[in-house]
The first five atom37 places (N, CA, C, CB, O) and aatype in JSON, in Angstrom:
{
  "aatype": [12, 15, 19, 14, 3, 14, 11, 0, 0, 0, 19, 0, 1, 0, 5, 13, 2, 3, 10, 7, 14, 11, 7, 0, 0, 14, 0, 7, 5, 6, 12, 2, 10, 2, 19, 9, 10, 3, 19, 0, 19, 16, 10, 15, 10, 6, 19, 7, 1, 0, 1, 12, 0, 9, 1, 6, 10, 10, 5, 10, 0, 14, 7, 0, 9, 19, 6, 10, 3, 1, 19, 0, 16, 6, 14, 10, 3, 19, 10, 19, 2, 7, 19, 1, 9, 0, 1, 7, 6, 19, 19, 19, 19, 2, 3, 11, 13, 7, 9, 1, 10, 16, 3, 19, 19, 15, 0, 16, 6, 1, 12, 6, 5, 0, 1],
  "atom_mask": [
    [1, 1, 1, 1, 1],
    [1, 1, 1, 1, 1],
    [1, 1, 1, 1, 1],
    [1, 1, 1, 1, 1],
    [1, 1, 1, 1, 1],
    [1, 1, 1, 1, 1],
    [1, 1, 1, 1, 1],
    [1, 1, 1, 1, 1],
    [1, 1, 1, 1, 1],
    [1, 1, 1, 1, 1],
    [1, 1, 1, 1, 1],
    [1, 1, 1, 1, 1],
    [1, 1, 1, 1, 1],
    [1, 1, 1, 1, 1],
    [1, 1, 1, 1, 1],
    [1, 1, 1, 1, 1],
    [1, 1, 1, 1, 1],
    [1, 1, 1, 1, 1],
    [1, 1, 1, 1, 1],
    [1, 1, 1, 0, 1],
    [1, 1, 1, 1, 1],
    [1, 1, 1, 1, 1],
    [1, 1, 1, 0, 1],
    [1, 1, 1, 1, 1],
    [1, 1, 1, 1, 1],
    [1, 1, 1, 1, 1],
    [1, 1, 1, 1, 1],
    [1, 1, 1, 0, 1],
    [1, 1, 1, 1, 1],
    [1, 1, 1, 1, 1],
    [1, 1, 1, 1, 1],
    [1, 1, 1, 1, 1],
    [1, 1, 1, 1, 1],
    [1, 1, 1, 1, 1],
    [1, 1, 1, 1, 1],
    [1, 1, 1, 1, 1],
    [1, 1, 1, 1, 1],
    [1, 1, 1, 1, 1],
    [1, 1, 1, 1, 1],
    [1, 1, 1, 1, 1],
    [1, 1, 1, 1, 1],
    [1, 1, 1, 1, 1],
    [1, 1, 1, 1, 1],
    [1, 1, 1, 1, 1],
    [1, 1, 1, 1, 1],
    [1, 1, 1, 1, 1],
    [1, 1, 1, 1, 1],
    [1, 1, 1, 0, 1],
    [1, 1, 1, 1, 1],
    [1, 1, 1, 1, 1],
    [1, 1, 1, 1, 1],
    [1, 1, 1, 1, 1],
    [1, 1, 1, 1, 1],
    [1, 1, 1, 1, 1],
    [1, 1, 1, 1, 1],
    [1, 1, 1, 1, 1],
    [1, 1, 1, 1, 1],
    [1, 1, 1, 1, 1],
    [1, 1, 1, 1, 1],
    [1, 1, 1, 1, 1],
    [1, 1, 1, 1, 1],
    [1, 1, 1, 1, 1],
    [1, 1, 1, 0, 1],
    [1, 1, 1, 1, 1],
    [1, 1, 1, 1, 1],
    [1, 1, 1, 1, 1],
    [1, 1, 1, 1, 1],
    [1, 1, 1, 1, 1],
    [1, 1, 1, 1, 1],
    [1, 1, 1, 1, 1],
    [1, 1, 1, 1, 1],
    [1, 1, 1, 1, 1],
    [1, 1, 1, 1, 1],
    [1, 1, 1, 1, 1],
    [1, 1, 1, 1, 1],
    [1, 1, 1, 1, 1],
    [1, 1, 1, 1, 1],
    [1, 1, 1, 1, 1],
    [1, 1, 1, 1, 1],
    [1, 1, 1, 1, 1],
    [1, 1, 1, 1, 1],
    [1, 1, 1, 0, 1],
    [1, 1, 1, 1, 1],
    [1, 1, 1, 1, 1],
    [1, 1, 1, 1, 1],
    [1, 1, 1, 1, 1],
    [1, 1, 1, 1, 1],
    [1, 1, 1, 0, 1],
    [1, 1, 1, 1, 1],
    [1, 1, 1, 1, 1],
    [1, 1, 1, 1, 1],
    [1, 1, 1, 1, 1],
    [1, 1, 1, 1, 1],
    [1, 1, 1, 1, 1],
    [1, 1, 1, 1, 1],
    [1, 1, 1, 1, 1],
    [1, 1, 1, 1, 1],
    [1, 1, 1, 0, 1],
    [1, 1, 1, 1, 1],
    [1, 1, 1, 1, 1],
    [1, 1, 1, 1, 1],
    [1, 1, 1, 1, 1],
    [1, 1, 1, 1, 1],
    [1, 1, 1, 1, 1],
    [1, 1, 1, 1, 1],
    [1, 1, 1, 1, 1],
    [1, 1, 1, 1, 1],
    [1, 1, 1, 1, 1],
    [1, 1, 1, 1, 1],
    [1, 1, 1, 1, 1],
    [1, 1, 1, 1, 1],
    [1, 1, 1, 1, 1],
    [1, 1, 1, 1, 1],
    [1, 1, 1, 1, 1],
    [1, 1, 1, 1, 1]
  ],
  "atom_positions": [
    [[290.58, 171.52, 126.43], [290.07, 172.06, 125.59], [290.73, 173.18, 125.21], [288.98, 172.19, 125.86], [290.94, 173.98, 126.13]],
    [[291.23, 173.55, 123.84], [291.92, 174.68, 123.29], [290.89, 176.1, 123.09], [292.54, 174.14, 121.83], [289.77, 175.81, 122.65]],
    [[291.08, 177.29, 123.29], [290.4, 178.49, 122.57], [291.27, 178.97, 121.43], [290.14, 179.73, 123.58], [292.46, 179.26, 121.43]],
    [[290.11, 179.01, 120.19], [290.9, 178.99, 119.24], [291.48, 181.02, 119.23], [289.89, 178.2, 117.77], [291.13, 181.84, 120.08]],
    [[292.22, 181.26, 118.23], [293.15, 182.8, 118.09], [292.14, 183.64, 117.4], [294.77, 182.75, 117.01], [291.88, 183.67, 116.2]],
    [[291.64, 184.31, 118.33], [290.61, 185.15, 117.43], [291.03, 186.02, 116.43], [289.84, 185.98, 118.19], [290.29, 186.64, 115.67]],
    [[292.61, 186.04, 116.48], [293.09, 187.13, 115.53], [293.44, 185.71, 114.26], [294.78, 188.35, 116.29], [293.19, 186.06, 113.1]],
    [[293.73, 184.89, 114.34], [293.9, 183.99, 113.25], [292.44, 183.32, 112.83], [294.99, 182.88, 113.68], [292.5, 182.37, 112.06]],
    [[291.36, 183.68, 113.21], [290.3, 183.11, 112.48], [289.73, 183.9, 111.14], [289.24, 182.95, 113.47], [289.85, 185.12, 111.24]],
    [[289.11, 183.44, 109.9], [288.7, 183.88, 108.85], [287.43, 184.74, 109.08], [288.57, 182.83, 108.0], [286.35, 184.17, 109.25]],
    [[287.5, 185.85, 109.08], [286.08, 186.48, 109.19], [285.6, 187.1, 108.25], [285.93, 187.33, 110.09], [286.35, 188.02, 107.92]],
    [[284.63, 187.05, 107.59], [284.12, 187.7, 106.53], [282.53, 187.98, 106.49], [284.53, 186.95, 105.44], [281.69, 187.13, 106.78]],
    [[282.29, 189.15, 106.12], [280.8, 189.67, 106.23], [279.56, 188.74, 105.18], [280.89, 191.45, 105.69], [279.87, 188.02, 104.23]],
    [[278.2, 189.0, 105.65], [277.63, 187.57, 105.61], [277.23, 188.67, 104.15], [276.27, 186.64, 107.07], [277.28, 189.87, 103.88]],
    [[276.8, 187.26, 103.41], [276.39, 188.32, 102.25], [274.52, 187.41, 101.9], [278.0, 188.24, 100.4], [274.27, 186.2, 101.9]],
    [[273.53, 188.64, 101.64], [272.1, 187.97, 101.96], [271.78, 188.36, 100.37], [270.92, 188.77, 103.46], [272.38, 189.15, 99.64]],
    [[270.76, 187.63, 100.11], [269.66, 188.47, 98.72], [268.61, 188.89, 99.54], [268.85, 187.34, 97.24], [268.08, 188.34, 100.5]],
    [[268.28, 190.68, 98.61], [267.59, 191.55, 98.92], [266.36, 190.55, 98.89], [267.68, 192.82, 98.07], [266.08, 189.67, 98.09]],
    [[265.59, 191.07, 100.26], [264.18, 190.01, 100.33], [262.88, 190.99, 99.95], [263.89, 189.25, 102.18], [261.74, 190.53, 99.85]],
    [[263.3, 192.78, 99.68], [261.88, 193.65, 99.49], [261.83, 193.34, 97.8], [0.0, 0.0, 0.0], [262.44, 192.46, 97.2]],
    [[260.95, 194.31, 97.3], [260.23, 193.62, 96.07], [261.09, 193.84, 95.41], [258.93, 194.02, 95.48], [260.59, 193.46, 94.35]],
    [[262.64, 194.35, 94.99], [263.42, 194.25, 94.19], [264.07, 192.72, 93.95], [264.22, 195.21, 94.52], [264.69, 192.27, 92.99]],
    [[263.69, 192.15, 95.12], [264.03, 190.64, 95.27], [263.46, 189.6, 95.41], [0.0, 0.0, 0.0], [263.86, 188.61, 96.02]],
    [[262.02, 189.83, 94.58], [260.99, 189.08, 94.44], [261.41, 188.55, 92.61], [259.43, 190.08, 94.85], [262.18, 188.89, 91.71]],
    [[260.38, 187.56, 92.85], [260.6, 186.96, 91.12], [260.13, 188.27, 90.3], [259.37, 185.32, 90.58], [259.39, 189.21, 90.59]],
    [[261.1, 187.83, 88.8], [261.24, 189.16, 88.04], [259.19, 189.24, 87.48], [262.82, 188.93, 86.31], [258.21, 188.5, 87.6]],
    [[259.5, 190.68, 86.84], [258.35, 190.67, 86.65], [257.78, 189.83, 85.17], [258.09, 192.05, 86.78], [258.44, 189.6, 84.16]],
    [[256.34, 189.47, 85.44], [255.8, 188.32, 84.53], [255.78, 187.04, 85.33], [0.0, 0.0, 0.0], [254.97, 186.19, 84.95]],
    [[256.5, 186.76, 86.33], [256.54, 185.28, 86.68], [256.23, 185.35, 88.45], [258.26, 184.51, 86.19], [256.59, 186.14, 89.32]],
    [[255.62, 184.46, 88.47], [255.13, 184.13, 89.53], [256.28, 183.51, 90.7], [254.07, 183.23, 89.1], [257.23, 182.78, 90.43]],
    [[255.89, 184.05, 92.16], [256.84, 183.32, 93.51], [256.6, 182.41, 93.63], [256.84, 183.65, 94.82], [255.4, 182.15, 93.62]],
    [[257.28, 181.63, 93.76], [256.93, 179.98, 94.11], [256.38, 179.57, 95.18], [257.97, 179.16, 94.19], [257.11, 179.39, 96.15]],
    [[255.06, 179.32, 95.28], [254.81, 179.61, 97.16], [254.86, 177.96, 97.54], [252.76, 180.56, 97.8], [254.48, 177.69, 98.68]],
    [[255.16, 177.14, 96.92], [255.29, 175.62, 96.77], [255.79, 175.8, 98.59], [256.69, 174.82, 95.25], [255.25, 175.44, 99.64]],
    [[256.99, 176.5, 98.29], [257.93, 175.86, 99.79], [256.97, 176.54, 100.93], [260.01, 176.61, 100.02], [257.78, 176.88, 101.79]],
    [[256.0, 176.82, 101.27], [255.23, 177.46, 101.92], [253.94, 177.06, 102.68], [255.05, 178.18, 101.21], [253.4, 177.39, 103.74]],
    [[253.63, 175.97, 101.39], [252.14, 175.08, 101.75], [252.18, 174.49, 102.7], [251.65, 174.06, 100.92], [251.14, 174.4, 103.35]],
    [[252.93, 174.11, 102.99], [252.75, 172.86, 104.43], [253.13, 173.54, 105.5], [253.79, 171.36, 104.47], [253.2, 172.89, 106.55]],
    [[253.5, 175.11, 105.53], [253.95, 175.41, 106.72], [251.92, 175.42, 107.51], [255.17, 177.19, 106.61], [250.82, 175.6, 106.97]],
    [[252.38, 175.12, 109.04], [251.58, 174.91, 110.07], [251.03, 176.29, 110.55], [252.31, 174.15, 111.11], [251.76, 177.03, 111.2]],
    [[249.49, 176.71, 110.17], [249.15, 178.05, 110.94], [248.09, 177.56, 112.12], [248.39, 179.32, 109.81], [247.84, 176.38, 112.37]],
    [[247.5, 178.78, 112.83], [246.78, 178.32, 113.68], [245.33, 179.18, 113.23], [247.47, 178.5, 115.16], [245.46, 180.35, 112.89]],
    [[244.22, 178.67, 113.24], [243.29, 179.2, 112.54], [242.22, 179.18, 113.98], [242.9, 178.29, 111.01], [242.22, 178.18, 114.69]],
    [[241.45, 180.23, 114.28], [240.91, 180.49, 115.17], [239.82, 181.06, 115.17], [241.49, 180.91, 115.69], [239.93, 181.98, 114.37]],
    [[238.47, 181.05, 115.75], [237.3, 181.94, 115.98], [236.87, 182.81, 117.33], [236.28, 181.1, 115.76], [236.36, 182.27, 118.31]],
    [[237.15, 184.18, 117.24], [236.94, 185.03, 118.45], [235.26, 184.95, 118.58], [237.61, 186.72, 118.22], [234.7, 184.74, 117.51]],
    [[234.84, 185.01, 119.15], [233.15, 185.19, 119.49], [233.33, 186.28, 120.37], [232.22, 183.79, 120.28], [232.4, 187.03, 120.07]],
    [[234.08, 186.89, 121.44], [233.7, 188.06, 122.11], [234.94, 187.8, 122.84], [0.0, 0.0, 0.0], [235.53, 186.72, 122.76]],
    [[235.45, 189.05, 123.76], [235.59, 189.12, 124.94], [235.24, 189.45, 126.09], [236.05, 189.32, 124.94], [234.1, 189.9, 126.2]],
    [[236.01, 189.33, 127.19], [235.86, 189.98, 128.67], [236.94, 190.29, 129.46], [235.17, 189.17, 129.52], [237.95, 189.61, 129.59]],
    [[236.61, 191.81, 130.21], [237.82, 192.13, 131.11], [237.31, 191.86, 132.42], [238.41, 193.65, 131.0], [236.19, 192.28, 132.73]],
    [[238.09, 191.13, 133.32], [237.53, 191.05, 134.68], [239.11, 190.46, 135.69], [235.93, 189.75, 134.63], [240.09, 189.72, 135.67]],
    [[238.27, 191.57, 136.58], [239.49, 191.01, 137.94], [239.8, 189.11, 138.22], [238.62, 191.69, 139.8], [239.19, 188.1, 137.86]],
    [[240.89, 189.32, 138.95], [240.93, 188.03, 138.94], [240.21, 187.4, 140.07], [242.2, 187.65, 138.89], [239.78, 186.26, 139.91]],
    [[240.04, 188.01, 141.17], [239.02, 187.94, 142.23], [237.67, 187.19, 141.28], [238.67, 189.7, 142.96], [237.07, 186.25, 141.81]],
    [[237.39, 187.51, 140.34], [235.99, 187.41, 139.75], [236.24, 186.38, 139.13], [235.37, 188.5, 138.9], [235.35, 185.53, 139.17]],
    [[237.51, 186.04, 138.34], [237.87, 184.92, 137.62], [237.78, 183.65, 138.45], [239.2, 185.12, 137.09], [237.16, 182.62, 138.19]],
    [[238.56, 183.95, 139.52], [238.57, 182.45, 140.52], [237.64, 182.12, 141.42], [239.68, 182.33, 141.42], [237.66, 181.35, 142.38]],
    [[235.99, 183.51, 140.49], [234.85, 182.58, 141.56], [234.06, 181.94, 140.53], [233.66, 183.56, 142.74], [232.88, 181.61, 140.52]],
    [[235.13, 181.84, 139.52], [233.7, 181.31, 138.43], [233.64, 179.51, 138.91], [234.2, 181.54, 136.08], [234.27, 178.8, 139.69]],
    [[232.35, 179.3, 137.83], [232.16, 178.03, 138.44], [231.14, 177.31, 137.53], [231.67, 178.16, 139.96], [230.29, 178.02, 137.0]],
    [[231.14, 176.13, 137.32], [230.16, 175.43, 136.48], [228.56, 176.31, 136.4], [230.01, 173.83, 137.21], [227.97, 176.61, 137.44]],
    [[228.0, 176.64, 134.99], [226.95, 177.43, 135.02], [227.02, 178.95, 135.14], [0.0, 0.0, 0.0], [226.01, 179.6, 134.85]],
    [[227.88, 179.43, 135.47], [228.55, 180.93, 135.14], [228.3, 181.44, 134.03], [229.94, 181.03, 135.14], [228.43, 180.84, 132.97]],
    [[227.91, 182.6, 134.15], [227.99, 183.67, 132.62], [228.56, 184.29, 132.63], [227.17, 184.45, 132.07], [228.44, 185.18, 133.47]],
    [[229.59, 184.31, 131.74], [230.89, 185.71, 131.31], [229.93, 186.64, 129.9], [233.07, 184.69, 130.33], [230.05, 186.29, 128.72]],
    [[229.28, 187.51, 130.22], [229.16, 188.42, 129.31], [230.16, 189.03, 128.82], [228.49, 189.18, 129.63], [231.12, 189.5, 129.44]],
    [[229.91, 189.04, 127.34], [231.31, 189.2, 126.15], [230.81, 190.45, 125.85], [231.53, 188.02, 124.58], [229.67, 190.86, 126.07]],
    [[232.14, 191.32, 125.09], [231.5, 192.7, 124.48], [231.05, 192.54, 123.09], [232.54, 193.93, 124.46], [231.11, 193.48, 122.3]],
    [[230.56, 191.27, 122.72], [230.35, 191.73, 121.08], [228.87, 191.16, 121.13], [231.56, 190.87, 119.65], [228.66, 190.1, 121.72]],
    [[227.66, 191.95, 120.42], [226.44, 191.4, 120.52], [226.31, 190.36, 119.6], [225.46, 192.31, 120.37], [227.04, 190.22, 118.62]],
    [[225.13, 189.44, 120.0], [224.7, 187.99, 119.7], [224.6, 188.09, 118.28], [223.3, 187.45, 120.4], [224.61, 186.94, 117.84]],
    [[224.49, 189.17, 117.08], [223.87, 189.47, 115.96], [225.13, 189.67, 114.93], [222.89, 190.72, 116.17], [225.2, 189.41, 113.73]],
    [[226.28, 190.34, 115.97], [228.03, 190.78, 115.15], [228.46, 188.97, 114.91], [229.73, 191.97, 116.77], [228.25, 187.88, 115.45]],
    [[229.3, 189.65, 113.54], [229.72, 188.1, 112.96], [230.95, 187.97, 113.96], [230.25, 187.94, 111.01], [231.04, 188.85, 114.81]],
    [[231.85, 187.02, 113.93], [233.14, 186.23, 114.93], [233.93, 186.96, 113.93], [233.42, 184.17, 115.12], [233.56, 187.4, 112.84]],
    [[235.16, 187.01, 114.54], [236.28, 187.35, 113.79], [237.14, 185.78, 113.61], [237.18, 188.65, 114.65], [237.24, 184.77, 114.31]],
    [[237.54, 186.11, 112.64], [238.08, 184.58, 111.65], [240.01, 185.19, 111.91], [237.23, 184.57, 109.02], [240.54, 186.11, 111.28]],
    [[240.76, 184.21, 113.18], [242.02, 184.9, 113.22], [243.21, 183.68, 112.81], [242.22, 185.61, 114.83], [243.27, 182.58, 113.35]],
    [[243.89, 184.05, 112.02], [245.23, 183.27, 111.75], [246.19, 183.68, 112.06], [245.55, 182.99, 110.66], [246.62, 184.76, 111.64]],
    [[246.94, 182.75, 113.09], [247.97, 183.15, 114.25], [247.99, 184.57, 114.63], [249.41, 182.82, 113.85], [248.96, 185.34, 114.7]],
    [[246.65, 184.78, 114.9], [246.37, 185.93, 115.87], [245.91, 187.3, 115.29], [0.0, 0.0, 0.0], [245.52, 188.31, 115.88]],
    [[246.07, 187.02, 113.89], [245.82, 188.26, 112.82], [244.15, 187.86, 112.28], [247.21, 188.21, 111.24], [243.81, 186.75, 111.9]],
    [[243.29, 189.01, 112.36], [242.44, 188.67, 111.68], [242.4, 189.19, 110.13], [241.47, 188.96, 112.4], [242.51, 190.31, 109.63]],
    [[242.12, 187.5, 109.42], [241.52, 187.92, 108.16], [240.55, 187.71, 107.82], [241.93, 187.68, 107.31], [240.35, 187.96, 106.63]],
    [[239.29, 187.09, 108.7], [238.14, 187.52, 107.72], [237.05, 187.37, 108.96], [237.86, 186.38, 106.11], [237.58, 187.04, 110.02]],
    [[235.63, 187.55, 109.01], [234.39, 187.6, 109.99], [233.55, 186.68, 109.16], [233.64, 189.2, 110.29], [233.87, 186.27, 108.05]],
    [[232.41, 186.37, 109.84], [232.12, 185.14, 109.65], [230.82, 184.54, 110.11], [0.0, 0.0, 0.0], [230.63, 185.33, 111.03]],
    [[230.06, 183.95, 110.14], [228.63, 183.04, 111.46], [228.79, 181.8, 111.23], [226.67, 183.25, 111.22], [229.05, 180.97, 110.36]],
    [[228.57, 181.92, 112.19], [228.53, 180.08, 112.51], [227.59, 179.19, 111.99], [228.3, 179.7, 113.98], [226.43, 179.61, 111.92]],
    [[227.82, 178.04, 111.6], [227.23, 176.93, 110.44], [227.3, 175.92, 111.4], [228.16, 176.55, 108.88], [228.11, 175.86, 112.32]],
    [[226.42, 175.14, 111.13], [226.49, 174.0, 111.5], [226.32, 172.8, 110.39], [225.62, 174.0, 112.46], [225.29, 172.52, 109.76]],
    [[227.68, 172.11, 110.32], [227.81, 171.18, 109.11], [227.65, 169.66, 109.22], [229.09, 171.38, 108.56], [228.77, 169.16, 109.11]],
    [[226.95, 168.97, 109.34], [227.25, 167.31, 109.7], [227.31, 167.27, 111.27], [228.89, 166.65, 109.01], [228.05, 166.4, 111.74]],
    [[226.81, 167.89, 111.92], [226.84, 168.0, 113.06], [228.03, 168.51, 113.79], [226.5, 167.0, 113.4], [228.26, 168.21, 114.96]],
    [[228.62, 169.13, 113.22], [229.57, 170.44, 113.54], [229.72, 171.51, 113.38], [230.34, 170.5, 113.35], [229.39, 172.13, 112.38]],
    [[230.22, 171.89, 114.26], [230.53, 173.51, 113.87], [231.47, 174.24, 112.6], [231.23, 174.02, 115.11], [232.66, 174.01, 112.42]],
    [[230.74, 175.05, 111.89], [231.74, 175.08, 110.69], [231.69, 177.05, 110.65], [0.0, 0.0, 0.0], [231.06, 177.51, 111.6]],
    [[232.17, 177.93, 109.86], [232.13, 179.07, 109.72], [231.68, 179.44, 107.97], [233.48, 179.51, 110.3], [232.12, 178.96, 106.92]],
    [[230.72, 180.41, 108.2], [230.71, 180.83, 106.68], [231.08, 182.06, 106.66], [229.43, 180.73, 105.93], [230.49, 182.85, 107.41]],
    [[232.29, 182.61, 105.7], [232.88, 183.74, 105.49], [231.54, 185.04, 105.14], [234.0, 183.39, 104.23], [230.59, 184.88, 104.37]],
    [[231.76, 185.95, 105.72], [230.75, 186.61, 105.01], [232.03, 187.89, 104.9], [229.02, 186.89, 105.92], [231.98, 188.42, 103.79]],
    [[232.75, 188.28, 105.49], [234.3, 189.27, 104.8], [235.38, 188.67, 104.6], [234.95, 190.41, 105.68], [235.63, 187.55, 105.06]],
    [[236.15, 189.33, 103.89], [237.69, 188.37, 103.94], [237.99, 190.11, 104.03], [238.49, 186.95, 102.19], [237.16, 190.94, 103.68]],
    [[239.02, 190.36, 104.43], [240.06, 191.46, 104.91], [240.9, 191.24, 103.83], [240.83, 191.33, 106.44], [241.18, 190.12, 103.39]],
    [[241.42, 192.62, 103.27], [242.13, 192.55, 102.14], [243.85, 192.53, 102.32], [241.62, 193.72, 101.34], [244.17, 192.55, 103.51]],
    [[244.51, 192.52, 101.8], [245.62, 191.31, 102.03], [246.49, 192.46, 102.27], [246.11, 190.04, 100.68], [247.49, 192.17, 102.92]],
    [[246.36, 194.06, 101.83], [247.3, 195.21, 102.67], [246.57, 195.23, 103.81], [247.47, 196.83, 102.02], [247.24, 195.05, 104.83]],
    [[245.17, 195.43, 103.99], [245.01, 195.07, 105.65], [245.68, 194.21, 106.41], [243.88, 194.6, 105.97], [246.0, 194.51, 107.55]],
    [[246.02, 192.87, 105.77], [246.16, 192.17, 106.42], [247.85, 192.41, 106.96], [245.64, 191.06, 105.8], [248.28, 192.32, 108.11]],
    [[248.5, 192.7, 105.86], [250.0, 192.67, 105.86], [250.21, 193.77, 107.32], [250.76, 193.32, 104.12], [251.03, 193.62, 108.22]],
    [[249.17, 194.88, 107.18], [249.88, 195.79, 107.79], [248.95, 195.55, 109.11], [249.99, 197.32, 107.02], [249.19, 196.52, 109.83]],
    [[248.08, 194.78, 109.72], [247.7, 194.22, 110.91], [249.19, 193.33, 111.53], [246.26, 193.22, 110.56], [249.75, 193.67, 112.57]],
    [[249.59, 192.37, 110.81], [250.78, 191.59, 111.22], [251.91, 192.24, 111.24], [251.01, 190.54, 110.49], [252.86, 191.54, 110.91]],
    [[252.28, 193.97, 111.65], [253.31, 194.44, 111.8], [253.31, 194.83, 113.33], [253.51, 195.42, 110.81], [254.3, 195.37, 113.83]]
  ]
}
């Protein structure tokens, strides 16, 4: 296998379009969001959290109760890829669990949480 001569290789600086607000769609036009509509994300609900030592974790058995840090009347957090986007309450729809959104985080707050 031959090793290419680095001095003979044509090297050029990569050029990218601006991804900031100026690189967005021109004023009065919408960005084409169709390109991301099929991207899969993970939606999860967080009931609460608990902190415990590994010793306690290893002692868990069927029937054990783990006390969480959230009061039973508090709404659940709705997370998309680990970022809270809403809060809501558990409902039952056709014998399956669901969630009724009671509060949706503003787009500005979501962007700040994602950073």
